[in-house]
Residue, then its C-alpha position, 0 to 999 in steps of 0.5 A: x414474705x409470702x402472701x397467701x391469696x386466692x381469687x373467687x371467680x365464676x362463669x358469669x354473674x349471678x352464680x353466688x360468688x359474692x355470697x361465697x366470698x363473704x362466707x369464706x372471709x367470715x368463716x376464715x375470720x371465725x376460725x382465727x385467721x386475719x383476712x385481707x378482703x379485696x374486690x376486682x373492679x370498681x364496685x363499692x357495694x360488695x366491699x361493704x359486706x367484705x369489711x363486715x366479714x373480714x373485720x378490716x377495710x376491703x379494697x378494690x383492684x381495678x387496672x382501668x382506674x389504676x395502672x397495672x403497675x399499681x395492682x401489686x403495690x395496692x394489693x400488698x398495701x391492703x394485705x399489710x394494713x392495718x396489720x399483716x394478714x394470714x390470707x387474702x380473699x379476692x372476689x372477682x367480677x362478672x365472669x372469670x374472663x369478662x372485663x372491659x369491652x373490646x379488650x379480648x385476649x388469651x388472658x380474658x378481657x382487660x380488668x377481668x378476674x383472670x387479668x387480676x389473678x395473672x397480675x397477682x399470680x393468685x390461684x382461682x376457685x370457680x363458683x358454680x351454680x348447683x341448682x340446675x346442673x351437675x355434670x354440665x357444671x363440671x364441664x364448664x369448670x374444666x373449660x374455664x380452667x383450660x381457656x388460659x395458660x396464664x391463670x391457675x384454676x385450683x378447684x370448684x365450690x358449688x353453690x345453691x346445691x339442691x341435694x346431696x345427690x347433686x353434690x356427689x354427682x358433681x364431685x364424680x364429674x370433676x374427678x375426670x377434670x382433675x379439679x377438686x370439689x372444695x365445697x357444696x353449699x346448700x340453698x339458703x335464703x338467709x344469706x341472700x342480700x336484697x338488691x335495688x336499681x344499682x345492685x345489692x343494697x349496701x351493708x351500711x343500709x341493712x340492720x341485718x347485714x352483720x347477721x347475714x354475714x355471720x350466717x354465711x360464714x357459719x354455712x361456708x365453714x360447715x360445707x367448704x374445706x377451709x384447710x384445703x382453701x388455705x393450703x391452695x392459697x399458700x402455694x403462691x410465689x413471692x409477689x415482687x412489688x413494693x407496697x403502695x404508700x400515700x405520697x402526698x405532702x402535708x399542707x399547713x393548718x391541718x384542715x378538716x375535711x367533712x366526709x359524708x357517710x351514713x346510709x345515703x353515702x356509702x361509696x368511696x375508696x379508702x385510699x382517698x382518705x389515706x392520701x388526704x390524711x398524708x396531706x395533713x388533713x383531718x377526716x371528720x365524718x358526718x351523716x347528711x340524714x341526721x346531722x344538723x350541721x357540718x362539723x365545726x371548722x370544716x375546711x373542705x367537703x367530700x361527698x362521695x357516691x351512694x343512694x341520695x335518690x333513695x333517701x331523697x325525702x329524709x335528706x330534704x327534710x334535714x333543711x338545716x344541713x342542706x341550707x348550710x351546705x348550699x350556702x357554704x359551697x356557693x361561698x367557695x368551700x372546697x368541695x368534691x362531689x362524685x355522683x351521689x354528691x353531685x345530686x345532693x348539690x343540685x336544687x332538687x331530685x325529682x321535685x324534692x329539694x336538695x342543697x341548691x349549691x348548683x343550679x341543676x335539677x336531677x331525676x331518675x330515669x329507666x336507663x342505666x349509664x355505666x362503664x369505663x371512660x377516659x376523660x380530658x378536662x376542658x376546665x379546671x376544677x378544685x382537683x382536675x386540670x385542663x388536658x390532664x387525662x383521667x380514667x373513671x367509671x360511671x354507674x347511675x340511673x339519674x341525670x341532671x338537666x343541661x348539656x353537661x354531667x359535671x360542674x367544675x370551678x376552682x373550688x368545686x368538683x361535681x361530676x358523675x365520674x368516679x376516680x381512684x385517687x391512688x392513681x392521681x395523688x395530686x387530686x388529694x394534694x390539690x384538695x388539701x391545699x384548697x382546704x388549707x387556704x380556706x382554713x386560713x381565711x376568715x370564712x367559717x362554715x358555722x357562719x352559714x348555719x341555718x336553723x329551721x323549725x322542726x317540720x311536722x311533716x316528713x318527705x317521702x323517699x324519692x324512689x319509694x316502691x311505686x308498686x306498693x298499695x294499700x292491700x299490702x297492709x292488710x291482715x285478717x286480724x286487723x281492722x281495714x283502714x288501708x284499702x279504699x274499697x267502700x264495703x266488704x262486699x258488692x251491693x245487691x244489684x251487682x249480685x243480680x247483674x252477674x247472676x243474670x249474665x252467668x250463662x253468657x260467660x262461655x262466649x268470648x268477651x265483647x265490651x261494645x255494649x259496655x262502651x255504649x252504656x258508659x258513653x251514654x252515661x257521660x254524654x259523650x260519643x262511643x269513640x271517646x270511650x275505651x273499657x279496660x281491665x281496671x285503671x291499671x291497664x288504662x295507665x299501661x295502655x296510655x304509656x305504651x301507646x303515647x310514649x311521651x318524651x317529657x312526661x310529668x307526674x304531679x305528686x303526691x298521687x296514685x303511683x301506677x301512672x308513673x310506674x307505667x310511664x317509667x317502663x317505656x319512657x327514658x325519663x319521668x319527671x316529678x312535680x311534688x306539690x307542697x302542703x296543702x297540695x293544691x294545684x297552684x303551680x306553673x308548668x314548664x312548656x317542655x312537658x308533653x304529658x302530665x298526669x294528675x289525680x282528681x280528687x287526688x289519692x292520697x291527699x283527697x284534694x279536689x282540684x278545680x276544673x279551670x285549674x286543670x284546663x290551664x294545663x292543656x296545650x296543643x302539644x301536650x296530653x293531660x291525663x286525669x285519674x278520676x278513680x274517686x270522682x264518683x264519690x263527689x256529688x254531681x262531679x262538678x270538677x270532672x273533665x269528662x265532656x263532649x270536647x276533650x281534645x288532648x285530654x284523657x280521663x281514667x275511671x275505675x269501678x273498684x271502690x264505689x262498687x266494691x269489685x276490686x277482684x273483677x278489674x273494671x275501668x275505662x278511659x274517656x277522652x280525645x277520640x284520636x288518643x282513644x283509638x291509639x290505645x285501642x290499637x294496642x289493647x290485647x284482645x278480650x282484655x275486658x272480661x264478660x263479668x266486667x263488661x256486664x258490671x260496666x253496663x249495670x253501674x250506669x242504670x237508674x238503680x245504680x245511680x240511685x245507689x251511688x247517691x245514697x252511698x255518697x250521702x252515707x259516706x259524707x256522714x261517716x267521713x265527717x264523723x271520722x274527721x271529727x273523731x280524729x280532730x278530738x284526738x288531736x289529728x287534723x286531716x288535709x283540706x276538705x276531702x270528699x273522698x272515701x279516705x282522709x289524709x292525716x299527719x300522724x308523726x306525733x305517735x312515732x316515725x312509723x305510725x302505720x306500724x304503731x297502729x298495727x300493734x293496736x289492731x288497725x291497718x292504715x295505709x302508710x304514705x311512705x310510697x307516695x312521693x312528697x309524703x313519707x312514713x309520718x303520713x297516713x291515709x285512713x279509709x272512711x268506715x263506720x262511726x263505731x270504727x272511727x271512735x275506736x281508732x280515735x281512742x287508740x290514737x289518744x292512748x298512743x299519745x298518752x291521753x285518756x279517752x272520754 
């Protein structure tokens, strides 16, 4: 049987071959054809979209993970299952000739799209980016078509074409090369898939994925010559290969293998489960985000790859399941865990508790660890054997503590290594045999079940958007409870100071007077002070100047310090404080930098000075974000003082003085550290208006304003707390901040969105590690606004206001 097939390739990544491939698969299926989808390389995410587009499982073709002699059989298997296809669409990887580094040949690198095309004798269509070139794109296509005699480039599809004129120009240019323009797809944002730290967001995580795929199919059908694609794909020789079949032998007992699925675990190869089923196993899928227990009679556990770090909060919240899995794995339940699965078995991911099956902690790092590797085990696992060489790939930004990135025992296989079991059918056989032995034993996973009471709180996602802030919640039609700026406009003394200084704005800024004024205000020497363009610049300067080796951020707190550290440090650790978020903890001596807020945004908790000073060490820098300390009468817990060795305090004028648009802040601390920050601070960072306001806010009139403003804030805050309490919502602790923190999960999973429908913009805490969407930070406003908010909350609870 001739198997029509075509490879979709490109000159480089980012040209749109995934979008075009998905569109082709969907368009051909919509036209009534049975489409077999494939992906060159080890990638898990693109095949998820392929599967939606084609309506059948996409499969990977990777000669590093599986020997060359298996590529044809695996292709034929995918073409024939679950029923023979009419055409195969094979999405390439990177650029046409790009593959494993150090393997350059006249057929491109090993594992490249060209390599696969030559093994399968499949014609190649080149996708070019039509947004920035036309004739040049034709030249690139011609060069790719003539680079190797072992592949057959049959045409070009232009993607992101900005106008019909560009398409016409490209078609004319291609006529000189002998390559036809098979289609010109206009730019369309509706068919672009969002991405995150490991590439595209998996289809299983996107409610709109099917809609995007269907739209891509319609657009490709309208702009690509599908009949010509089919004709070209059909002009292929007979593929001399026997279809791959699972070769494992059935074990006794039909053991049940629980396989993690859902949004957090989306990385796996279908051949793994085909092999396990051939070995006599029953596959039982479960969702670690929502299922309270493992499937009944589970005899083996398979935790594939995915994004548990992104869903760490929700995974941690499912305490019944994590506790059961931790106990079962420690008791010997046969378990295979790859990458994401390894993280799930750890004690915690950046402070968020996981199953605790393994005595490791995991954390996110800025560094991407990726690539093909060879490995010779030095210890047996449930599937590996000593000295039995394996090939794998890795792709992750997390790391676990310790010297190894794997954990092997006779019942456990936990590692960052992704392997393709079609190359190692013995893995399935060994796993099935171990599961069979468990099933025949008196052990039962249900005996490890744990039932916790439902939690009123919900943990935040482990790696939420650290750049999300309260101003993103605003809309002119909503009452602003999201931003902590105290008043809608600055006080009169700010107006006067700026008006009197406006004639000086033509000169370059000089913040020396502001530096002296701040120093005098705090009773410190000027060399202990550095004015900055807001608190954010302070955090950036601290991270870039100090570049700590082992920084720790204590959460929940303002996320900018962690974001700044993550840009320059290999790894940023987290310590997430449990409710009531007090600083009664022990800190490992390895940390050479600690960042903490006081009073903390968003919890409002005011840590005692003596607690903070306990964190100071000779080898360690302590950064305290005191952006809201001026709201605390007398500032008794501030660390600013004449002696600040190893201490930095960041301050901001934004909130109290309602000048968020000016960007005025400063750092006070150890003169040695301040000098290091000053050395890298860009010239003229602090504008003349900002410097003027730094001086103006230290005057006797300014101090009197702060005192009066704080008294009013205290009255309004008490009114807000009282109104919330009457509505059935208790705030955290005894805040002295211009905001309060409240758990509002009783009005829904996303109370911020629910309140928006009632006309209020509150700050969702989904981006604060250790909290989550059920928590709200609510800014203190007038008693009238607090009463209206309480009435809205009562209504949402189904109660009647008094």
